[in-house]
LUMFIVO-194799 format. One record per residue (C-alpha): residue number from 0; residue in three letters; y, x, z. Coordinates in nm, 4 decimals. Layout:
N
+------+------+----------+----------+----------+
! resi ! resn !       c2 !       c1 !       c3 !
+------+------+----------+----------+----------+
!  NUM !  Ala !        Y !        X !        Z !
...
+------+------+----------+----------+----------+
This chain:
332
+------+------+----------+----------+----------+
! resi ! resn !       c2 !       c1 !       c3 !
+------+------+----------+----------+----------+
!    0 !  Met !   7.9822 !   5.8881 !  -7.5254 !
!    1 !  Asn !   7.8963 !   5.9021 !  -7.1559 !
!    2 !  Gly !   7.6785 !   6.2158 !  -7.1752 !
!    3 !  Lys !   7.8108 !   6.5576 !  -7.0845 !
!    4 !  Ala !   7.6377 !   6.7748 !  -7.3422 !
!    5 !  Ala !   7.9001 !   6.7762 !  -7.6188 !
!    6 !  Ile !   8.1684 !   6.9531 !  -7.4162 !
!    7 !  Ser !   8.0018 !   7.2290 !  -7.2185 !
!    8 !  Arg !   8.2384 !   7.5265 !  -7.2610 !
!    9 !  Thr !   8.5759 !   7.4727 !  -7.1004 !
!   10 !  Ala !   8.8756 !   7.7066 !  -7.1045 !
!   11 !  Val !   9.1285 !   7.6760 !  -6.8223 !
!   12 !  Leu !   9.4727 !   7.8233 !  -6.8832 !
!   13 !  Gly !   9.6375 !   7.9159 !  -6.5549 !
!   14 !  Gly !   9.5167 !   8.0941 !  -6.2435 !
!   15 !  Gly !   9.7267 !   7.9100 !  -5.9856 !
!   16 !  Ala !   9.5962 !   7.6693 !  -5.7241 !
!   17 !  Trp !   9.5508 !   7.3721 !  -5.9572 !
!   18 !  Gly !   9.4033 !   7.5794 !  -6.2396 !
!   19 !  Thr !   9.1492 !   7.7315 !  -6.0020 !
!   20 !  Ala !   9.0635 !   7.3938 !  -5.8498 !
!   21 !  Leu !   9.0126 !   7.2306 !  -6.1898 !
!   22 !  Ala !   8.8006 !   7.5234 !  -6.3044 !
!   23 !  Leu !   8.5799 !   7.4618 !  -6.0001 !
!   24 !  Ala !   8.5630 !   7.0895 !  -6.0757 !
!   25 !  Ala !   8.4573 !   7.1665 !  -6.4332 !
!   26 !  Leu !   8.1970 !   7.4080 !  -6.3036 !
!   27 !  His !   8.0582 !   7.1388 !  -6.0727 !
!   28 !  Ala !   8.0490 !   6.8985 !  -6.3689 !
!   29 !  Gly !   7.8105 !   7.1362 !  -6.5465 !
!   30 !  His !   8.0515 !   7.3247 !  -6.7715 !
!   31 !  Ala !   8.0555 !   7.6919 !  -6.8527 !
!   32 !  Val !   8.4092 !   7.7827 !  -6.7467 !
!   33 !  Arg !   8.6419 !   8.0610 !  -6.8554 !
!   34 !  Leu !   8.9753 !   8.0861 !  -6.6799 !
!   35 !  Trp !   9.2724 !   8.2746 !  -6.8209 !
!   36 !  Ala !   9.5325 !   8.4270 !  -6.5894 !
!   37 !  Arg !   9.8099 !   8.6726 !  -6.6736 !
!   38 !  Asp !   9.7650 !   8.8619 !  -6.3465 !
!   39 !  Ala !   9.4643 !   9.0977 !  -6.3539 !
!   40 !  Gln !   9.4383 !   9.1126 !  -5.9755 !
!   41 !  Met !   9.4283 !   8.7346 !  -5.9535 !
!   42 !  Ala !   9.1665 !   8.7104 !  -6.2295 !
!   43 !  Ala !   8.9486 !   8.9618 !  -6.0452 !
!   44 !  Ala !   8.9815 !   8.7689 !  -5.7179 !
!   45 !  Ile !   8.8854 !   8.4383 !  -5.8808 !
!   46 !  Ala !   8.5761 !   8.5986 !  -6.0309 !
!   47 !  Lys !   8.4768 !   8.6962 !  -5.6740 !
!   48 !  Gly !   8.5218 !   8.3403 !  -5.5452 !
!   49 !  Glu !   8.8695 !   8.3415 !  -5.3947 !
!   50 !  Asn !   9.2361 !   8.2981 !  -5.4812 !
!   51 !  Pro !   9.4152 !   8.4389 !  -5.1758 !
!   52 !  Arg !   9.7618 !   8.3942 !  -5.3245 !
!   53 !  Tyr !   9.7367 !   8.0221 !  -5.3992 !
!   54 !  Leu !   9.4289 !   7.8995 !  -5.2093 !
!   55 !  Pro !   9.4231 !   8.1167 !  -4.8969 !
!   56 !  Gly !   9.1224 !   8.0786 !  -4.6725 !
!   57 !  Ile !   8.9122 !   7.8924 !  -4.9307 !
!   58 !  Ser !   8.5937 !   8.0499 !  -5.0664 !
!   59 !  Phe !   8.4248 !   7.8999 !  -5.3717 !
!   60 !  Asp !   8.1516 !   7.9452 !  -5.6304 !
!   61 !  Thr !   8.1565 !   8.2669 !  -5.8295 !
!   62 !  Gly !   8.0547 !   8.1032 !  -6.1570 !
!   63 !  Ile !   8.4046 !   8.1062 !  -6.3093 !
!   64 !  Ala !   8.4468 !   8.3754 !  -6.5752 !
!   65 !  Ser !   8.8105 !   8.4770 !  -6.5292 !
!   66 !  Thr !   8.9972 !   8.7035 !  -6.7683 !
!   67 !  Thr !   9.3435 !   8.8180 !  -6.8753 !
!   68 !  Asp !   9.2330 !   8.8075 !  -7.2410 !
!   69 !  Leu !   9.3516 !   8.4777 !  -7.3880 !
!   70 !  Gln !   9.1389 !   8.5110 !  -7.6991 !
!   71 !  Ala !   8.8275 !   8.5711 !  -7.4904 !
!   72 !  Ala !   8.9048 !   8.2713 !  -7.2698 !
!   73 !  Leu !   8.9382 !   8.0408 !  -7.5709 !
!   74 !  Ala !   8.6427 !   8.1757 !  -7.7694 !
!   75 !  Asp !   8.3952 !   7.8935 !  -7.8460 !
!   76 !  Ala !   8.5726 !   7.6567 !  -7.6051 !
!   77 !  Asp !   8.4989 !   7.2889 !  -7.6637 !
!   78 !  Cys !   8.7890 !   7.1769 !  -7.4454 !
!   79 !  Val !   9.1026 !   7.3437 !  -7.3096 !
!   80 !  Leu !   9.2752 !   7.2550 !  -6.9833 !
!   81 !  Ser !   9.6377 !   7.3688 !  -6.9830 !
!   82 !  Val !   9.7475 !   7.4234 !  -6.6242 !
!   83 !  Thr !  10.0494 !   7.6458 !  -6.6860 !
!   84 !  Pro !  10.3891 !   7.5291 !  -6.5513 !
!   85 !  Ala !  10.5703 !   7.2739 !  -6.7644 !
!   86 !  Gln !  10.8660 !   7.4993 !  -6.8381 !
!   87 !  Ser !  10.6436 !   7.7735 !  -6.9800 !
!   88 !  Leu !  10.4122 !   7.5455 !  -7.1804 !
!   89 !  Arg !  10.5848 !   7.6042 !  -7.5129 !
!   90 !  Ser !  10.5556 !   7.9821 !  -7.4927 !
!   91 !  Val !  10.1914 !   7.9669 !  -7.3792 !
!   92 !  Leu !  10.0948 !   7.7303 !  -7.6597 !
!   93 !  Ser !  10.2601 !   7.9628 !  -7.9096 !
!   94 !  Glu !  10.0083 !   8.2269 !  -7.7962 !
!   95 !  Val !   9.7202 !   7.9795 !  -7.7897 !
!   96 !  Lys !   9.7840 !   7.8673 !  -8.1467 !
!   97 !  Ala !   9.6207 !   8.1756 !  -8.2994 !
!   98 !  His !   9.3002 !   8.1368 !  -8.0983 !
!   99 !  Ile !   9.2176 !   7.7650 !  -8.0665 !
!  100 !  Arg !   8.9998 !   7.5907 !  -8.3227 !
!  101 !  Pro !   9.1278 !   7.2679 !  -8.4868 !
!  102 !  Gly !   8.9930 !   6.9509 !  -8.3343 !
!  103 !  Ile !   8.9450 !   7.0965 !  -7.9857 !
!  104 !  Pro !   9.1141 !   6.8660 !  -7.7308 !
!  105 !  Leu !   9.3870 !   7.0156 !  -7.5139 !
!  106 !  Val !   9.4226 !   6.8460 !  -7.1755 !
!  107 !  Leu !   9.7609 !   6.8792 !  -7.0049 !
!  108 !  Cys !   9.7220 !   6.9211 !  -6.6295 !
!  109 !  Ala !  10.0737 !   7.0358 !  -6.5331 !
!  110 !  Lys !  10.3493 !   6.7836 !  -6.4617 !
!  111 !  Gly !  10.7052 !   6.7895 !  -6.5853 !
!  112 !  Ile !  10.9532 !   6.7408 !  -6.8674 !
!  113 !  Glu !  11.0849 !   7.0306 !  -7.0749 !
!  114 !  Arg !  11.4243 !   7.1117 !  -6.9272 !
!  115 !  Glu !  11.5992 !   7.2300 !  -7.2439 !
!  116 !  Thr !  11.4887 !   6.9559 !  -7.4834 !
!  117 !  Gly !  11.3846 !   6.6586 !  -7.2691 !
!  118 !  Ala !  11.0500 !   6.6576 !  -7.4491 !
!  119 !  Leu !  10.7409 !   6.5216 !  -7.2813 !
!  120 !  Leu !  10.4684 !   6.7844 !  -7.2677 !
!  121 !  Ser !  10.2375 !   6.5902 !  -7.4996 !
!  122 !  Ser !  10.4988 !   6.6013 !  -7.7753 !
!  123 !  Ile !  10.5187 !   6.9798 !  -7.7404 !
!  124 !  Val !  10.1436 !   7.0028 !  -7.7957 !
!  125 !  Thr !  10.1685 !   6.7767 !  -8.1004 !
!  126 !  Glu !  10.4489 !   6.9941 !  -8.2373 !
!  127 !  Ile !  10.2784 !   7.3312 !  -8.1898 !
!  128 !  Leu !   9.9114 !   7.2313 !  -8.2224 !
!  129 !  Pro !   9.9116 !   6.9354 !  -8.4642 !
!  130 !  Gly !   9.5414 !   6.9823 !  -8.5342 !
!  131 !  Asn !   9.4364 !   6.9406 !  -8.1711 !
!  132 !  Pro !   9.4173 !   6.6045 !  -7.9936 !
!  133 !  Val !   9.6150 !   6.5924 !  -7.6705 !
!  134 !  Ala !   9.5126 !   6.4348 !  -7.3403 !
!  135 !  Val !   9.6730 !   6.4264 !  -6.9954 !
!  136 !  Leu !   9.5062 !   6.4568 !  -6.6537 !
!  137 !  Ser !   9.7076 !   6.3384 !  -6.3559 !
!  138 !  Gly !   9.6831 !   6.1486 !  -6.0306 !
!  139 !  Pro !   9.7113 !   6.1809 !  -5.6519 !
!  140 !  Ser !   9.5495 !   6.5176 !  -5.5938 !
!  141 !  Phe !   9.6087 !   6.8385 !  -5.4034 !
!  142 !  Ala !   9.4490 !   7.1552 !  -5.5344 !
!  143 !  Ala !   9.3209 !   7.2595 !  -5.1918 !
!  144 !  Asp !   9.1392 !   6.9269 !  -5.1502 !
!  145 !  Val !   8.9679 !   6.9583 !  -5.4876 !
!  146 !  Ala !   8.8816 !   7.3235 !  -5.4261 !
!  147 !  Arg !   8.7248 !   7.2321 !  -5.0904 !
!  148 !  Gly !   8.5162 !   6.9618 !  -5.2573 !
!  149 !  Leu !   8.6960 !   6.6690 !  -5.0946 !
!  150 !  Pro !   8.6806 !   6.3341 !  -5.2800 !
!  151 !  Thr !   8.9646 !   6.2864 !  -5.5280 !
!  152 !  Ala !   9.0387 !   6.0350 !  -5.8055 !
!  153 !  Val !   9.2524 !   6.1071 !  -6.1126 !
!  154 !  Val !   9.3142 !   5.9554 !  -6.4546 !
!  155 !  Val !   9.2630 !   6.1106 !  -6.7989 !
!  156 !  Ala !   9.4743 !   5.9621 !  -7.0785 !
!  157 !  Ala !   9.4554 !   6.0107 !  -7.4547 !
!  158 !  Gly !   9.5878 !   5.8162 !  -7.7496 !
!  159 !  Asp !   9.2284 !   5.7777 !  -7.8646 !
!  160 !  Asp !   9.0663 !   5.5627 !  -7.5970 !
!  161 !  Ala !   8.7199 !   5.6905 !  -7.6895 !
!  162 !  Leu !   8.8333 !   6.0496 !  -7.6321 !
!  163 !  Ala !   8.9870 !   5.9538 !  -7.2966 !
!  164 !  Met !   8.6623 !   5.7883 !  -7.1873 !
!  165 !  Asp !   8.4601 !   6.0857 !  -7.3056 !
!  166 !  Leu !   8.6752 !   6.3399 !  -7.1228 !
!  167 !  Ala !   8.6839 !   6.1298 !  -6.8064 !
!  168 !  Ala !   8.3042 !   6.1084 !  -6.8058 !
!  169 !  Arg !   8.2590 !   6.4779 !  -6.8725 !
!  170 !  Phe !   8.4935 !   6.5994 !  -6.5997 !
!  171 !  Ser !   8.3766 !   6.3607 !  -6.3310 !
!  172 !  Ala !   8.1746 !   6.5483 !  -6.0687 !
!  173 !  Arg !   8.0516 !   6.4978 !  -5.7151 !
!  174 !  Asn !   8.3998 !   6.5259 !  -5.5683 !
!  175 !  Leu !   8.6177 !   6.4290 !  -5.8666 !
!  176 !  Arg !   8.6214 !   6.0769 !  -6.0107 !
!  177 !  Cys !   8.8058 !   6.0438 !  -6.3409 !
!  178 !  Tyr !   8.9291 !   5.7132 !  -6.4791 !
!  179 !  Ser !   9.0347 !   5.6797 !  -6.8446 !
!  180 !  Ser !   9.3538 !   5.5452 !  -7.0024 !
!  181 !  Asp !   9.5122 !   5.5228 !  -7.3455 !
!  182 !  Asp !   9.8677 !   5.5390 !  -7.2031 !
!  183 !  Val !   9.9614 !   5.9050 !  -7.2399 !
!  184 !  Ile !  10.3345 !   5.8450 !  -7.1882 !
!  185 !  Gly !  10.2855 !   5.6386 !  -6.8728 !
!  186 !  Val !  10.0552 !   5.8972 !  -6.7160 !
!  187 !  Glu !  10.2945 !   6.1798 !  -6.8079 !
!  188 !  Leu !  10.6051 !   6.0067 !  -6.6728 !
!  189 !  Gly !  10.4380 !   5.9128 !  -6.3461 !
!  190 !  Gly !  10.3291 !   6.2719 !  -6.2892 !
!  191 !  Ala !  10.6662 !   6.4203 !  -6.3794 !
!  192 !  Leu !  10.9030 !   6.1830 !  -6.2008 !
!  193 !  Lys !  10.7124 !   6.1562 !  -5.8737 !
!  194 !  Asn !  10.8100 !   6.5196 !  -5.8104 !
!  195 !  Val !  11.1779 !   6.4246 !  -5.8190 !
!  196 !  Phe !  11.1247 !   6.1396 !  -5.5751 !
!  197 !  Ala !  10.9212 !   6.3687 !  -5.3498 !
!  198 !  Ile !  11.2243 !   6.5969 !  -5.3202 !
!  199 !  Ala !  11.4339 !   6.2930 !  -5.2277 !
!  200 !  Ala !  11.1798 !   6.1774 !  -4.9672 !
!  201 !  Gly !  11.1554 !   6.5269 !  -4.8233 !
!  202 !  Ala !  11.5331 !   6.5541 !  -4.7980 !
!  203 !  Val !  11.5427 !   6.2287 !  -4.6005 !
!  204 !  Val !  11.2808 !   6.3659 !  -4.3604 !
!  205 !  Gly !  11.4540 !   6.7031 !  -4.3341 !
!  206 !  Ala !  11.7856 !   6.5363 !  -4.2555 !
!  207 !  Glu !  11.6083 !   6.3301 !  -3.9849 !
!  208 !  Leu !  11.7204 !   5.9985 !  -4.1312 !
!  209 !  Gly !  11.4087 !   5.8178 !  -4.0117 !
!  210 !  Ala !  11.0844 !   5.6711 !  -4.1425 !
!  211 !  Ser !  11.2596 !   5.3529 !  -4.2558 !
!  212 !  Ala !  11.4892 !   5.5496 !  -4.4857 !
!  213 !  Gln !  11.1924 !   5.7456 !  -4.6201 !
!  214 !  Ala !  11.0045 !   5.4248 !  -4.7035 !
!  215 !  Ala !  11.3123 !   5.2792 !  -4.8722 !
!  216 !  Met !  11.3617 !   5.5962 !  -5.0760 !
!  217 !  Val !  11.0029 !   5.5955 !  -5.2023 !
!  218 !  Thr !  11.0029 !   5.2239 !  -5.2804 !
!  219 !  Arg !  11.3305 !   5.2311 !  -5.4706 !
!  220 !  Gly !  11.2155 !   5.5484 !  -5.6451 !
!  221 !  Phe !  10.9205 !   5.3520 !  -5.7760 !
!  222 !  Val !  11.1661 !   5.0983 !  -5.9191 !
!  223 !  Glu !  11.3378 !   5.3782 !  -6.1104 !
!  224 !  Leu !  11.0003 !   5.5014 !  -6.2346 !
!  225 !  Arg !  10.9267 !   5.1538 !  -6.3681 !
!  226 !  Arg !  11.2654 !   5.1391 !  -6.5397 !
!  227 !  Leu !  11.2267 !   5.4718 !  -6.7150 !
!  228 !  Gly !  10.8673 !   5.3909 !  -6.7973 !
!  229 !  Ala !  10.9740 !   5.0706 !  -6.9691 !
!  230 !  Ala !  11.2379 !   5.2591 !  -7.1684 !
!  231 !  Phe !  10.9739 !   5.5053 !  -7.2928 !
!  232 !  Gly !  10.7137 !   5.2376 !  -7.3686 !
!  233 !  Ala !  10.4791 !   5.3070 !  -7.0780 !
!  234 !  Gln !  10.2376 !   5.0340 !  -6.9732 !
!  235 !  Pro !  10.3381 !   4.8725 !  -6.6404 !
!  236 !  Glu !   9.9750 !   4.8785 !  -6.5267 !
!  237 !  Thr !   9.9663 !   5.2563 !  -6.5637 !
!  238 !  Leu !  10.2631 !   5.3000 !  -6.3316 !
!  239 !  Met !  10.0891 !   5.0821 !  -6.0721 !
!  240 !  Gly !   9.7821 !   5.3062 !  -6.0871 !
!  241 !  Leu !   9.6696 !   5.6518 !  -5.9819 !
!  242 !  Ser !   9.9160 !   5.8527 !  -6.1908 !
!  243 !  Gly !  10.2129 !   5.6364 !  -6.0887 !
!  244 !  Leu !  10.2183 !   5.4646 !  -5.7507 !
!  245 !  Gly !   9.9162 !   5.6589 !  -5.6212 !
!  246 !  Asp !  10.0647 !   6.0000 !  -5.6949 !
!  247 !  Leu !  10.4053 !   5.8880 !  -5.5669 !
!  248 !  Met !  10.2598 !   5.7809 !  -5.2313 !
!  249 !  Leu !  10.0741 !   6.1084 !  -5.1850 !
!  250 !  Thr !  10.3486 !   6.3455 !  -5.2930 !
!  251 !  Cys !  10.6251 !   6.1737 !  -5.0994 !
!  252 !  Ser !  10.4446 !   6.1871 !  -4.7661 !
!  253 !  Ser !  10.2614 !   6.5176 !  -4.7274 !
!  254 !  Thr !  10.3666 !   6.8708 !  -4.6446 !
!  255 !  Gln !  10.0942 !   6.9884 !  -4.8849 !
!  256 !  Ser !  10.3371 !   6.8867 !  -5.1604 !
!  257 !  Arg !  10.5622 !   7.1721 !  -5.2716 !
!  258 !  Asn !  10.8240 !   6.9217 !  -5.3862 !
!  259 !  Phe !  10.8234 !   6.7344 !  -5.0555 !
!  260 !  Thr !  10.8548 !   7.0542 !  -4.8521 !
!  261 !  Tyr !  11.1307 !   7.1740 !  -5.0863 !
!  262 !  Gly !  11.3155 !   6.8516 !  -5.0116 !
!  263 !  Val !  11.2595 !   6.8948 !  -4.6369 !
!  264 !  Ala !  11.4161 !   7.2410 !  -4.6546 !
!  265 !  Leu !  11.7016 !   7.0951 !  -4.8564 !
!  266 !  Gly !  11.7626 !   6.8239 !  -4.5974 !
!  267 !  Arg !  11.7597 !   7.0792 !  -4.3149 !
!  268 !  Gly !  12.0045 !   7.3021 !  -4.4951 !
!  269 !  Glu !  11.7573 !   7.5917 !  -4.5066 !
!  270 !  Ser !  11.7612 !   7.8700 !  -4.7623 !
!  271 !  Leu !  11.5681 !   7.7819 !  -5.0772 !
!  272 !  Glu !  11.5303 !   8.1394 !  -5.1963 !
!  273 !  Gly !  11.1758 !   8.2550 !  -5.2622 !
!  274 !  Arg !  11.0167 !   7.9129 !  -5.2133 !
!  275 !  Pro !  10.7061 !   7.8250 !  -5.4211 !
!  276 !  Leu !  10.7627 !   7.6565 !  -5.7552 !
!  277 !  Ala !  10.8695 !   7.2933 !  -5.7160 !
!  278 !  Glu !  10.8490 !   7.1370 !  -6.0615 !
!  279 !  Gly !  11.0765 !   6.8527 !  -5.9549 !
!  280 !  Val !  11.3708 !   7.0941 !  -5.9459 !
!  281 !  Pro !  11.3965 !   7.1525 !  -6.3238 !
!  282 !  Thr !  11.2735 !   6.7977 !  -6.3898 !
!  283 !  Ala !  11.5513 !   6.6270 !  -6.1933 !
!  284 !  Ala !  11.8400 !   6.7305 !  -6.4170 !
!  285 !  Ile !  11.6666 !   6.6437 !  -6.7448 !
!  286 !  Ala !  11.5339 !   6.3164 !  -6.6002 !
!  287 !  Ala !  11.8896 !   6.2199 !  -6.5042 !
!  288 !  Arg !  12.0082 !   6.2976 !  -6.8566 !
!  289 !  Leu !  11.7233 !   6.0991 !  -7.0116 !
!  290 !  Ala !  11.7999 !   5.8016 !  -6.7872 !
!  291 !  Ala !  12.1644 !   5.8101 !  -6.8968 !
!  292 !  Arg !  12.0621 !   5.8485 !  -7.2622 !
!  293 !  His !  11.8406 !   5.5393 !  -7.2408 !
!  294 !  Gly !  12.0911 !   5.3379 !  -7.0374 !
!  295 !  Val !  11.8555 !   5.3284 !  -6.7385 !
!  296 !  Glu !  12.0006 !   5.2903 !  -6.3901 !
!  297 !  Ala !  11.8467 !   5.5695 !  -6.1816 !
!  298 !  Pro !  12.0708 !   5.6449 !  -5.8806 !
!  299 !  Ile !  11.8058 !   5.8356 !  -5.6828 !
!  300 !  Ile !  11.7180 !   6.0643 !  -5.9736 !
!  301 !  Ser !  12.0881 !   6.1222 !  -6.0367 !
!  302 !  Ala !  12.1497 !   6.1934 !  -5.6683 !
!  303 !  Val !  11.8674 !   6.4514 !  -5.6529 !
!  304 !  Ala !  12.0026 !   6.6217 !  -5.9649 !
!  305 !  Ala !  12.3526 !   6.6333 !  -5.8153 !
!  306 !  Ile !  12.2249 !   6.7718 !  -5.4812 !
!  307 !  Leu !  12.0264 !   7.0445 !  -5.6559 !
!  308 !  Ala !  12.3315 !   7.1322 !  -5.8656 !
!  309 !  Gly !  12.5379 !   7.1704 !  -5.5485 !
!  310 !  Ala !  12.7717 !   6.8874 !  -5.6496 !
!  311 !  Ile !  12.7082 !   6.6749 !  -5.3384 !
!  312 !  Thr !  12.5366 !   6.7085 !  -5.0019 !
!  313 !  Val !  12.2331 !   6.5117 !  -4.8857 !
!  314 !  Gly !  12.4564 !   6.3145 !  -4.6485 !
!  315 !  Glu !  12.7012 !   6.2282 !  -4.9257 !
!  316 !  Ala !  12.4163 !   6.1223 !  -5.1534 !
!  317 !  Val !  12.2694 !   5.8908 !  -4.8896 !
!  318 !  Glu !  12.6101 !   5.7378 !  -4.8171 !
!  319 !  Ala !  12.6642 !   5.6745 !  -5.1879 !
!  320 !  Leu !  12.3219 !   5.5120 !  -5.2213 !
!  321 !  Met !  12.3753 !   5.2909 !  -4.9152 !
!  322 !  Thr !  12.7141 !   5.1645 !  -5.0385 !
!  323 !  Arg !  12.6033 !   5.0727 !  -5.3910 !
!  324 !  Pro !  12.6694 !   4.7094 !  -5.4938 !
!  325 !  Leu !  12.4149 !   4.4662 !  -5.3530 !
!  326 !  Lys !  12.1736 !   4.3016 !  -5.5951 !
!  327 !  His !  11.8509 !   4.1044 !  -5.6169 !
!  328 !  Glu !  11.5555 !   4.3253 !  -5.5188 !
!  329 !  Asn !  11.3500 !   4.2435 !  -5.8276 !
!  330 !  Thr !  11.6217 !   4.3404 !  -6.0749 !
!  331 !  Ile !  11.4702 !   4.6032 !  -6.3037 !
+------+------+----------+----------+----------+
């Protein structure tokens, strides 16, 4: 179970920064890697050892076989990493369905909740690919760090603990340490919701409200993550780990985070047109609806959703949060 021979041919779906970085990590772990990208120019660049659009200034190994042919990318694959954005997962999997063999694990590497349905990404895989076991890879990680070979730790979760352990062992490499978990929901929720809180933390920084306010925002955001996690059946230990608290700390404090920088721009009142994809934007509204549906108190999530919808300003949101009724800190 700890060897790496059984899964040696890995397909990576998505030619963005994270897809490229994970393809490199798989290559370093001894896998033969095929990467699928829709953009022919991007696929050609990756084959030459660069991704100037998403990883500018970083050169890497040329061992990745990149292609725009989905069938070719999936041919004979023993494992598939899905790194396409959360909101396009359903359409991509509909294409994948005709080319993936039953029993091949599909590992979700994007973070989010489907905006239209409120479905977690793992349930979409189960719906469209019922014959393929689903796993989730998440944790405090920036694509540029992984692509540069800097040390990073993540978690791989699957309902079958043996599969999670196997995948974690197989994808661990010299710069990527993978822990295993059987809590798919907890790992998914941590990865999805931290993006919303990163927007909130960035907005506090952009509005120049101070480091104390930023720390309070992140800490109370973690409380909301625990509440929603409990409502969905996530294990508390998972939310305290890499894919919960670890990812929250990283994403809410670094300008490498697209969601954090989106929030900074929001707090400064800058134009948001043409900014890179921030998955927390579509996630915020559905997360607020899910919290209401489950009777979960989530004022920060609701405030971010309202700000993004143009219903309130950052200043009004902060004032509303600061004047909420006082309560015991450990009330969950």
